[in-house]
Kinemage of the C-alpha trace (Angstrom):
@kinemage 1
@onewidth
@group {chain A} dominant
@subgroup {mainchain}
@vectorlist {calphas} color= white
{ca unk a 1} P 0.000 0.000 0.000
{ca unk a 2} L 1.355 3.413 -0.979
{ca unk a 3} L 1.158 5.886 1.860
{ca unk a 4} L 0.184 9.415 0.771
{ca unk a 5} L 0.823 12.371 3.022
{ca unk a 6} L -1.160 15.557 3.133
{ca unk a 7} L 0.639 18.695 1.965
{ca unk a 8} L 0.585 20.063 5.515
{ca unk a 9} L 2.354 17.028 6.919
{ca unk a 10} L 4.966 17.187 4.163
{ca unk a 11} L 5.550 20.879 4.877
{ca unk a 12} L 6.041 20.157 8.563
{ca unk a 13} L 8.572 17.409 7.829
{ca unk a 14} L 10.483 19.388 5.203
{ca unk a 15} L 10.476 22.515 7.315
{ca unk a 16} L 12.782 25.191 5.989
{ca unk a 17} L 14.729 22.684 3.919
{ca unk a 18} L 12.777 23.578 0.789
{ca unk a 19} L 13.839 27.203 0.558
{ca unk a 20} L 11.866 30.369 0.055
{ca unk a 21} L 9.453 29.078 -2.580
{ca unk a 22} L 7.332 27.141 -0.115
{ca unk a 23} L 4.226 26.662 -2.262
{ca unk a 24} L 6.025 25.361 -5.328
{ca unk a 25} L 8.306 23.141 -3.260
{ca unk a 26} L 5.326 21.870 -1.318
{ca unk a 27} L 3.474 20.996 -4.533
{ca unk a 28} L 6.559 19.225 -5.871
{ca unk a 29} L 6.849 17.247 -2.631
{ca unk a 30} L 3.195 16.330 -2.750
{ca unk a 31} L 3.502 15.125 -6.340
{ca unk a 32} L 6.947 13.488 -6.186
{ca unk a 33} L 6.979 12.466 -2.558
{ca unk a 34} L 8.814 13.975 0.337
{ca unk a 35} L 11.716 11.519 0.115
{ca unk a 36} L 12.189 12.161 -3.612
{ca unk a 37} L 12.489 15.920 -3.175
{ca unk a 38} L 14.755 15.491 -0.155
{ca unk a 39} L 16.984 13.170 -2.188
{ca unk a 40} L 17.378 15.770 -4.955
{ca unk a 41} L 18.083 18.516 -2.411
{ca unk a 42} L 20.693 16.301 -0.751
{ca unk a 43} L 22.369 15.659 -4.121
{ca unk a 44} L 22.513 19.396 -4.810
{ca unk a 45} L 23.969 20.022 -1.351
{ca unk a 46} L 26.883 17.728 -2.248
{ca unk a 47} L 27.740 19.717 -5.392
{ca unk a 48} L 30.111 22.651 -5.623
{ca unk a 49} L 28.477 25.725 -4.145
{ca unk a 50} L 26.766 23.618 -1.536
{ca unk a 51} L 23.335 24.189 -0.203
{ca unk a 52} L 22.869 27.883 -0.865
{ca unk a 53} L 19.355 29.154 -0.382
{ca unk a 54} L 18.836 30.036 -4.055
{ca unk a 55} L 19.496 26.397 -4.978
{ca unk a 56} L 16.717 25.038 -2.776
{ca unk a 57} L 13.652 26.302 -4.611
{ca unk a 58} L 11.513 24.412 -7.098
{ca unk a 59} L 12.403 26.630 -10.043
{ca unk a 60} L 16.108 25.938 -9.624
{ca unk a 61} L 15.395 22.189 -9.569
{ca unk a 62} L 13.180 22.716 -12.614
{ca unk a 63} L 15.940 24.479 -14.585
{ca unk a 64} L 18.364 21.684 -13.700
{ca unk a 65} L 15.776 19.060 -14.720
{ca unk a 66} L 16.456 17.204 -11.481
{ca unk a 67} L 12.832 16.221 -10.887
{ca unk a 68} L 10.703 13.751 -12.847
{ca unk a 69} L 8.917 15.168 -15.903
{ca unk a 70} L 5.546 14.539 -14.241
{ca unk a 71} L 6.475 16.766 -11.299
{ca unk a 72} L 7.989 19.438 -13.548
{ca unk a 73} L 4.649 19.562 -15.416
{ca unk a 74} L 2.421 19.247 -12.337
{ca unk a 75} L 3.590 22.302 -10.385
{ca unk a 76} L 3.235 24.892 -13.204
{ca unk a 77} L -0.163 23.449 -14.146
{ca unk a 78} L -1.483 23.775 -10.595
{ca unk a 79} L -0.170 27.330 -10.407
{ca unk a 80} L -1.753 28.170 -13.772
{ca unk a 81} L -5.076 26.723 -12.643
{ca unk a 82} L -4.945 28.862 -9.495
{ca unk a 83} L -4.243 32.002 -11.531
{ca unk a 84} L -7.065 31.290 -14.004
{ca unk a 85} L -9.538 30.459 -11.222
{ca unk a 86} L -8.678 33.731 -9.530
{ca unk a 87} L -9.909 35.763 -12.509
{ca unk a 88} L -11.608 33.496 -15.083
{ca unk a 89} L -13.146 36.373 -17.074
{ca unk a 90} L -9.676 37.745 -17.813
{ca unk a 91} L -8.846 34.476 -19.571
{ca unk a 92} L -12.113 34.229 -21.493
{ca unk a 93} L -13.747 31.786 -19.108
{ca unk a 94} L -17.043 32.927 -17.696
{ca unk a 95} L -18.977 30.924 -15.144
{ca unk a 96} L -22.214 29.441 -16.483
{ca unk a 97} L -25.260 31.635 -15.929
{ca unk a 98} L -27.124 30.913 -12.734
{ca unk a 99} L -30.409 29.066 -13.261
{ca unk a 100} L -33.606 30.892 -12.387
{ca unk a 101} L -34.570 30.405 -8.738
{ca unk a 102} L -37.589 28.184 -9.546
{ca unk a 103} L -36.027 26.151 -12.343
{ca unk a 104} L -36.191 22.360 -12.013
{ca unk a 105} L -32.897 20.634 -11.440
């Protein structure tokens, strides 16, 4: 059985180890798994330049292509969905008209 963790539990376990981009790193951890993201961060920490803060965010891992393709696609798509849902009319998506109050369902 695969054990899935909630994003809040992952955030608590990762703590500040994910850098300043908490939301994107949290989404990556939720999609890839906490251990997978930790493993990549540990590998980067062993490289020249060490574990500088700017190397711990999702977008740095994205540029290096150090995460699976699924995770690299997942995080931007979730962020895009959040942006579009915040202002759907701006992107040409209008909510359906509300039915009249006495209309049958």
